[in-house]
C-alpha positions as CSV (number, residue, x, y, z in Angstrom):
1,M,77.0,118.7,116.3
2,A,74.1,117.0,117.9
3,D,74.0,114.4,115.2
4,E,77.7,113.7,115.5
5,K,77.5,113.2,119.2
6,K,74.6,110.8,118.7
7,L,76.5,108.8,116.1
8,D,79.5,108.6,118.6
9,A,77.1,107.5,121.3
10,D,75.7,104.8,119.0
11,E,79.2,103.5,118.2
12,K,80.2,103.4,122.0
13,E,76.9,101.5,122.7
14,S,77.7,99.0,120.0
15,H,81.3,98.5,121.3
16,F,80.1,97.7,124.9
17,T,76.9,95.8,124.1
18,G,78.0,94.0,120.9
19,R,74.9,95.4,119.0
20,V,75.4,96.9,115.6
21,S,74.9,100.7,115.5
22,R,72.7,102.5,113.1
23,R,75.8,104.0,111.4
24,T,77.5,100.7,110.9
25,A,74.3,99.1,109.6
26,L,73.8,102.0,107.1
27,L,77.4,101.8,106.0
28,Q,77.2,98.1,105.5
29,L,73.9,98.4,103.7
30,G,75.3,101.1,101.4
31,A,78.4,99.0,100.5
32,G,76.3,96.0,99.8
33,G,74.0,98.1,97.5
34,V,77.0,99.4,95.6
35,A,78.4,96.0,95.1
36,A,75.1,94.6,94.0
37,T,74.5,97.2,91.4
38,T,78.2,97.5,90.2
39,Y,78.8,93.8,89.6
40,P,76.1,93.4,86.9
41,L,77.4,96.5,85.2
42,I,81.0,95.2,85.1
43,S,79.8,91.8,84.0
44,S,77.6,93.3,81.3
45,A,80.5,95.5,80.0
46,E,82.8,92.4,79.8
47,T,80.2,90.5,77.9
48,L,79.7,93.3,75.4
49,S,83.4,93.7,75.0
50,A,83.8,89.9,74.3
51,E,80.9,90.0,71.9
52,K,82.3,93.1,70.1
53,S,85.7,91.4,69.7
54,S,84.1,88.3,68.4
55,D,82.1,90.3,65.9
56,T,85.2,92.2,64.8
57,D,87.1,88.9,64.2
58,E,84.2,87.4,62.3
59,A,83.9,90.6,60.2
60,M,87.6,90.5,59.4
61,V,87.4,86.9,58.2
62,A,84.2,87.6,56.3
63,D,85.9,90.5,54.5
64,T,88.8,88.4,53.1
65,I,89.1,86.2,50.1
66,P,91.3,83.2,49.4
67,V,94.2,83.8,46.9
68,R,96.7,81.4,45.6
69,L,99.9,82.8,44.5
70,R,103.0,81.1,43.1
71,V,105.9,83.1,44.5
72,N,109.5,82.2,43.8
73,G,108.4,78.7,42.9
74,K,106.3,78.1,46.0
75,L,102.5,78.0,46.0
76,L,101.1,80.2,48.7
77,S,97.5,79.9,49.9
78,L,96.5,83.2,51.5
79,Q,93.5,85.1,52.9
80,V,93.6,88.8,51.9
81,D,91.3,91.8,51.7
82,P,90.2,92.0,48.1
83,R,91.6,95.4,48.0
84,T,95.2,94.3,48.9
85,T,97.8,95.3,46.3
86,L,100.3,92.7,45.2
87,L,102.9,94.7,46.9
88,D,101.2,94.8,50.3
89,C,100.5,91.0,50.0
90,L,104.1,90.2,49.3
91,R,105.4,92.3,52.1
92,E,102.8,92.0,54.8
93,T,101.2,88.6,54.2
94,A,104.0,86.6,52.5
95,L,106.6,88.5,54.6
96,L,108.8,89.0,51.5
97,T,110.1,92.5,52.4
98,G,112.8,92.7,49.8
99,T,110.3,94.4,47.5
100,K,110.1,97.9,48.7
101,K,107.2,100.4,48.9
102,G,108.3,103.8,47.6
103,C,105.8,106.2,46.1
104,D,102.9,103.6,46.1
105,H,101.7,105.3,42.8
106,G,103.8,103.4,40.2
107,Q,106.2,106.2,39.7
108,C,109.5,105.1,41.4
109,G,109.8,101.5,40.5
110,A,111.0,100.3,43.9
111,C,108.2,97.7,44.0
112,T,109.2,96.1,40.7
113,V,108.6,92.3,40.6
114,H,108.4,89.8,37.7
115,V,104.9,88.4,36.8
116,N,105.1,85.6,34.3
117,G,108.6,86.8,33.3
118,R,107.6,90.4,32.8
119,R,108.4,93.3,35.1
120,V,105.5,95.1,36.8
121,N,105.0,97.7,39.5
122,S,103.4,95.6,42.2
123,C,101.8,98.6,43.9
124,L,99.5,99.0,40.9
125,S,97.8,95.7,40.8
126,F,95.6,93.7,43.2
127,A,96.9,90.4,44.6
128,A,93.6,88.8,43.6
129,M,94.5,89.6,40.0
130,H,97.4,87.2,40.0
131,E,95.8,83.8,40.9
132,N,98.3,81.1,39.9
133,D,100.6,83.6,38.2
134,E,104.4,83.0,38.4
135,I,105.7,85.8,40.6
136,T,109.4,86.4,41.2
137,T,110.7,88.7,43.8
138,I,114.3,89.9,44.6
139,E,114.4,86.9,47.2
140,G,113.8,84.5,44.4
141,L,116.4,85.9,42.1
142,G,119.5,85.1,44.1
143,Q,120.8,84.6,47.6
144,P,124.0,85.5,49.4
145,G,126.6,83.1,48.2
146,N,124.6,82.3,45.1
147,L,124.0,85.8,43.6
148,H,122.3,86.3,40.2
149,P,124.9,87.8,37.7
150,M,123.1,91.1,37.8
151,Q,123.2,91.2,41.5
152,A,126.9,90.5,41.5
153,S,127.5,93.2,38.8
154,F,125.6,95.8,40.9
155,V,128.0,94.9,43.8
156,E,131.0,95.2,41.6
157,H,130.0,98.5,40.1
158,D,128.6,100.0,43.3
159,G,125.2,100.4,41.6
160,Y,123.6,101.5,44.9
161,Q,124.1,104.0,47.8
162,C,121.2,103.9,50.3
163,G,120.0,100.7,48.7
164,Y,116.3,101.3,49.0
165,C,115.6,101.3,45.3
166,T,118.1,98.6,44.5
167,S,115.9,95.6,44.6
168,G,113.5,97.3,42.1
169,Q,116.5,98.4,40.0
170,I,117.9,94.9,39.8
171,M,114.5,93.3,39.0
172,S,114.0,95.8,36.1
173,A,117.6,95.3,34.9
174,V,117.1,91.5,34.8
175,A,113.9,91.9,32.8
176,L,115.7,94.3,30.4
177,L,118.0,91.4,29.4
178,K,115.0,89.8,27.6
179,E,113.6,93.0,26.1
180,P,114.5,94.8,22.9
181,C,117.1,97.3,23.8
182,G,119.7,99.2,21.8
183,P,123.4,98.9,22.5
184,T,124.1,102.3,23.9
185,N,124.0,103.6,27.4
186,D,121.2,106.0,26.4
187,D,119.2,102.9,25.2
188,V,119.6,101.3,28.7
189,K,118.7,104.6,30.4
190,E,115.5,104.8,28.4
191,L,114.5,101.3,29.4
192,M,115.4,101.9,33.1
193,S,113.6,105.3,33.3
194,G,110.8,103.8,35.3
195,N,113.2,103.2,38.2
196,I,114.2,106.2,40.2
197,C,117.4,106.5,42.3
198,R,117.3,109.5,44.6
199,C,120.9,109.0,45.5
200,G,121.9,109.5,41.8
201,A,123.8,106.2,41.2
202,Y,122.6,106.1,37.6
203,P,126.1,105.8,35.9
204,N,127.0,102.8,38.0
205,I,123.7,101.2,37.5
206,V,124.0,101.5,33.7
207,A,127.6,100.1,33.9
208,A,126.5,97.2,35.9
209,I,123.7,96.4,33.3
210,Q,126.0,96.9,30.3
211,Q,128.5,94.4,31.8
212,I,125.9,91.6,31.9
213,R,124.1,92.3,28.6
214,P,124.9,89.9,25.8
215,R,127.0,91.4,23.1
216,A,126.1,91.2,19.5
């Protein structure tokens, strides 16, 4: 209580005499000390953050490799992680999202594309393996208003339901046209067995393919 009364007296004295009280001086000194010690810490933290961000950006660039892919007739010069699959490169770097990621283990066929005219599961190979290869995705097969005959046949025969597997089904079906295949529906089913349709549209898919296949 005595200390509080003394502090009040000091404040009254400073008010009437214009002198700075001990309490005010101590408060000002403490605030100045805090500011003096805090600013270097903030500045240091900002500098470290900027350096870390710069290091991260440099590391990301250092960890990539240049890859030249010829996709749908266009030459793409890309920077990718050497572990990037062809599927992820097409979808995330080239922004061609028509090719779908299903199982990511080469079991469903949703990611089927053509490489040098042959169908492949793009999730099972690295983008860096296809330097200067001719790659065709569903976007390069046909476009609305100018559909590939196989695409038009899938539409005519309702060869899809949810549509997620459809791009892979069509890419496999187009490749099948150039492959040795018997004339029956079972022959077609055998060559299309790498493409799974969880909706069960298999009869319509086979019908669409059979309509486009050249007859002997």
